[in-house]
Biotite code that builds the C-alpha atoms (Angstrom):
import biotite.structure as struc

atoms = struc.array([
    struc.Atom([114.194, 93.657, 134.834], chain_id="A", res_id=1, res_name="MET", atom_name="CA", element="C"),
    struc.Atom([113.284, 93.123, 131.193], chain_id="A", res_id=2, res_name="GLU", atom_name="CA", element="C"),
    struc.Atom([115.244, 96.157, 130.034], chain_id="A", res_id=3, res_name="THR", atom_name="CA", element="C"),
    struc.Atom([118.236, 94.965, 132.043], chain_id="A", res_id=4, res_name="LYS", atom_name="CA", element="C"),
    struc.Atom([118.299, 91.584, 130.286], chain_id="A", res_id=5, res_name="SER", atom_name="CA", element="C"),
    struc.Atom([117.892, 93.271, 126.897], chain_id="A", res_id=6, res_name="ILE", atom_name="CA", element="C"),
    struc.Atom([120.801, 95.589, 127.678], chain_id="A", res_id=7, res_name="THR", atom_name="CA", element="C"),
    struc.Atom([122.969, 92.648, 128.740], chain_id="A", res_id=8, res_name="ILE", atom_name="CA", element="C"),
    struc.Atom([122.101, 90.766, 125.528], chain_id="A", res_id=9, res_name="GLU", atom_name="CA", element="C"),
    struc.Atom([123.008, 93.736, 123.339], chain_id="A", res_id=10, res_name="GLN", atom_name="CA", element="C"),
    struc.Atom([126.385, 94.399, 124.984], chain_id="A", res_id=11, res_name="ASN", atom_name="CA", element="C"),
    struc.Atom([127.756, 91.016, 126.013], chain_id="A", res_id=12, res_name="ARG", atom_name="CA", element="C"),
    struc.Atom([130.936, 89.635, 124.535], chain_id="A", res_id=13, res_name="LEU", atom_name="CA", element="C"),
    struc.Atom([129.970, 85.947, 124.653], chain_id="A", res_id=14, res_name="HIS", atom_name="CA", element="C"),
    struc.Atom([126.987, 83.775, 125.589], chain_id="A", res_id=15, res_name="GLU", atom_name="CA", element="C"),
    struc.Atom([127.395, 83.810, 129.395], chain_id="A", res_id=16, res_name="LYS", atom_name="CA", element="C"),
    struc.Atom([128.849, 87.306, 129.755], chain_id="A", res_id=17, res_name="ASP", atom_name="CA", element="C"),
    struc.Atom([127.069, 89.391, 132.381], chain_id="A", res_id=18, res_name="THR", atom_name="CA", element="C"),
    struc.Atom([129.892, 91.310, 134.033], chain_id="A", res_id=19, res_name="GLY", atom_name="CA", element="C"),
    struc.Atom([132.344, 92.581, 131.441], chain_id="A", res_id=20, res_name="SER", atom_name="CA", element="C"),
    struc.Atom([133.189, 96.268, 131.372], chain_id="A", res_id=21, res_name="ALA", atom_name="CA", element="C"),
    struc.Atom([130.988, 96.711, 128.292], chain_id="A", res_id=22, res_name="ASP", atom_name="CA", element="C"),
    struc.Atom([127.926, 95.315, 130.048], chain_id="A", res_id=23, res_name="VAL", atom_name="CA", element="C"),
    struc.Atom([128.611, 97.256, 133.245], chain_id="A", res_id=24, res_name="GLN", atom_name="CA", element="C"),
    struc.Atom([128.941, 100.537, 131.339], chain_id="A", res_id=25, res_name="VAL", atom_name="CA", element="C"),
    struc.Atom([125.711, 99.889, 129.434], chain_id="A", res_id=26, res_name="ALA", atom_name="CA", element="C"),
    struc.Atom([123.787, 99.087, 132.618], chain_id="A", res_id=27, res_name="LEU", atom_name="CA", element="C"),
    struc.Atom([125.169, 102.157, 134.368], chain_id="A", res_id=28, res_name="LEU", atom_name="CA", element="C"),
    struc.Atom([124.239, 104.296, 131.366], chain_id="A", res_id=29, res_name="THR", atom_name="CA", element="C"),
    struc.Atom([120.614, 103.098, 131.561], chain_id="A", res_id=30, res_name="ASN", atom_name="CA", element="C"),
    struc.Atom([120.468, 103.805, 135.299], chain_id="A", res_id=31, res_name="ARG", atom_name="CA", element="C"),
    struc.Atom([122.076, 107.234, 134.807], chain_id="A", res_id=32, res_name="ILE", atom_name="CA", element="C"),
    struc.Atom([119.552, 108.157, 132.101], chain_id="A", res_id=33, res_name="ASN", atom_name="CA", element="C"),
    struc.Atom([116.602, 107.074, 134.274], chain_id="A", res_id=34, res_name="ASN", atom_name="CA", element="C"),
    struc.Atom([117.898, 108.934, 137.308], chain_id="A", res_id=35, res_name="LEU", atom_name="CA", element="C"),
    struc.Atom([118.536, 112.053, 135.234], chain_id="A", res_id=36, res_name="THR", atom_name="CA", element="C"),
    struc.Atom([114.884, 112.057, 134.182], chain_id="A", res_id=37, res_name="GLU", atom_name="CA", element="C"),
    struc.Atom([113.834, 111.628, 137.817], chain_id="A", res_id=38, res_name="HIS", atom_name="CA", element="C"),
    struc.Atom([115.994, 114.556, 138.908], chain_id="A", res_id=39, res_name="LEU", atom_name="CA", element="C"),
    struc.Atom([114.494, 116.843, 136.266], chain_id="A", res_id=40, res_name="LYS", atom_name="CA", element="C"),
    struc.Atom([111.159, 116.682, 138.055], chain_id="A", res_id=41, res_name="SER", atom_name="CA", element="C"),
    struc.Atom([112.540, 116.289, 141.608], chain_id="A", res_id=42, res_name="ASN", atom_name="CA", element="C"),
    struc.Atom([115.204, 118.958, 141.864], chain_id="A", res_id=43, res_name="ARG", atom_name="CA", element="C"),
    struc.Atom([115.544, 118.801, 145.641], chain_id="A", res_id=44, res_name="LYS", atom_name="CA", element="C"),
    struc.Atom([116.303, 115.079, 145.809], chain_id="A", res_id=45, res_name="ASP", atom_name="CA", element="C"),
    struc.Atom([119.886, 115.520, 146.951], chain_id="A", res_id=46, res_name="ILE", atom_name="CA", element="C"),
    struc.Atom([120.516, 111.891, 147.948], chain_id="A", res_id=47, res_name="SER", atom_name="CA", element="C"),
    struc.Atom([119.600, 110.691, 144.451], chain_id="A", res_id=48, res_name="SER", atom_name="CA", element="C"),
    struc.Atom([121.862, 113.354, 142.967], chain_id="A", res_id=49, res_name="ARG", atom_name="CA", element="C"),
    struc.Atom([124.732, 112.039, 145.087], chain_id="A", res_id=50, res_name="ARG", atom_name="CA", element="C"),
    struc.Atom([124.037, 108.510, 143.819], chain_id="A", res_id=51, res_name="GLY", atom_name="CA", element="C"),
    struc.Atom([123.977, 109.818, 140.261], chain_id="A", res_id=52, res_name="LEU", atom_name="CA", element="C"),
    struc.Atom([127.403, 111.386, 140.680], chain_id="A", res_id=53, res_name="LEU", atom_name="CA", element="C"),
    struc.Atom([128.760, 108.120, 142.085], chain_id="A", res_id=54, res_name="ALA", atom_name="CA", element="C"),
    struc.Atom([127.389, 106.184, 139.098], chain_id="A", res_id=55, res_name="MET", atom_name="CA", element="C"),
    struc.Atom([128.834, 108.684, 136.620], chain_id="A", res_id=56, res_name="VAL", atom_name="CA", element="C"),
    struc.Atom([132.287, 108.446, 138.198], chain_id="A", res_id=57, res_name="SER", atom_name="CA", element="C"),
    struc.Atom([132.148, 104.641, 138.254], chain_id="A", res_id=58, res_name="LYS", atom_name="CA", element="C"),
    struc.Atom([131.189, 104.618, 134.562], chain_id="A", res_id=59, res_name="ARG", atom_name="CA", element="C"),
    struc.Atom([134.069, 106.993, 133.825], chain_id="A", res_id=60, res_name="ARG", atom_name="CA", element="C"),
    struc.Atom([136.537, 104.679, 135.604], chain_id="A", res_id=61, res_name="ARG", atom_name="CA", element="C"),
    struc.Atom([135.240, 101.671, 133.649], chain_id="A", res_id=62, res_name="LEU", atom_name="CA", element="C"),
    struc.Atom([135.525, 103.582, 130.380], chain_id="A", res_id=63, res_name="LEU", atom_name="CA", element="C"),
    struc.Atom([139.080, 104.660, 131.234], chain_id="A", res_id=64, res_name="ASP", atom_name="CA", element="C"),
    struc.Atom([139.979, 101.031, 131.933], chain_id="A", res_id=65, res_name="TYR", atom_name="CA", element="C"),
    struc.Atom([138.417, 99.897, 128.673], chain_id="A", res_id=66, res_name="LEU", atom_name="CA", element="C"),
    struc.Atom([140.193, 102.656, 126.767], chain_id="A", res_id=67, res_name="SER", atom_name="CA", element="C"),
    struc.Atom([143.578, 101.634, 128.132], chain_id="A", res_id=68, res_name="SER", atom_name="CA", element="C"),
    struc.Atom([143.119, 97.884, 127.604], chain_id="A", res_id=69, res_name="THR", atom_name="CA", element="C"),
    struc.Atom([141.143, 97.603, 124.368], chain_id="A", res_id=70, res_name="ASN", atom_name="CA", element="C"),
    struc.Atom([140.622, 100.824, 122.460], chain_id="A", res_id=71, res_name="ASN", atom_name="CA", element="C"),
    struc.Atom([138.549, 99.247, 119.656], chain_id="A", res_id=72, res_name="GLU", atom_name="CA", element="C"),
    struc.Atom([135.937, 98.002, 122.127], chain_id="A", res_id=73, res_name="ARG", atom_name="CA", element="C"),
    struc.Atom([135.957, 101.422, 123.819], chain_id="A", res_id=74, res_name="TYR", atom_name="CA", element="C"),
    struc.Atom([135.258, 103.248, 120.558], chain_id="A", res_id=75, res_name="VAL", atom_name="CA", element="C"),
    struc.Atom([132.527, 100.781, 119.552], chain_id="A", res_id=76, res_name="ALA", atom_name="CA", element="C"),
    struc.Atom([130.868, 101.015, 122.965], chain_id="A", res_id=77, res_name="LEU", atom_name="CA", element="C"),
    struc.Atom([130.869, 104.808, 123.077], chain_id="A", res_id=78, res_name="THR", atom_name="CA", element="C"),
    struc.Atom([129.338, 104.925, 119.605], chain_id="A", res_id=79, res_name="LYS", atom_name="CA", element="C"),
    struc.Atom([126.721, 102.305, 120.464], chain_id="A", res_id=80, res_name="ARG", atom_name="CA", element="C"),
    struc.Atom([125.696, 104.081, 123.688], chain_id="A", res_id=81, res_name="LEU", atom_name="CA", element="C"),
    struc.Atom([126.070, 107.543, 122.143], chain_id="A", res_id=82, res_name="LYS", atom_name="CA", element="C"),
    struc.Atom([128.529, 108.753, 124.784], chain_id="A", res_id=83, res_name="LEU", atom_name="CA", element="C"),
    struc.Atom([131.045, 111.516, 124.330], chain_id="A", res_id=84, res_name="ARG", atom_name="CA", element="C"),
    struc.Atom([134.672, 110.443, 124.270], chain_id="A", res_id=85, res_name="ARG", atom_name="CA", element="C"),
])
């Protein structure tokens, strides 16, 4: 829970922002990274792999939306989270 609040603080657009595309992408990125580490040691966990693929596609849709609406925020976010464009 602590890492989630830190992530929200680092990526929010204003004081009460908890649901903007930037915050959602950052939270998904943290969950994706944690689940990727889990799957490295638990290769046969197929249900978690399916969830990972769902999270990756949701993050991709959010990034596509952000790219089409505000390209400057998209570029800044991908640099900050170290994502490929």
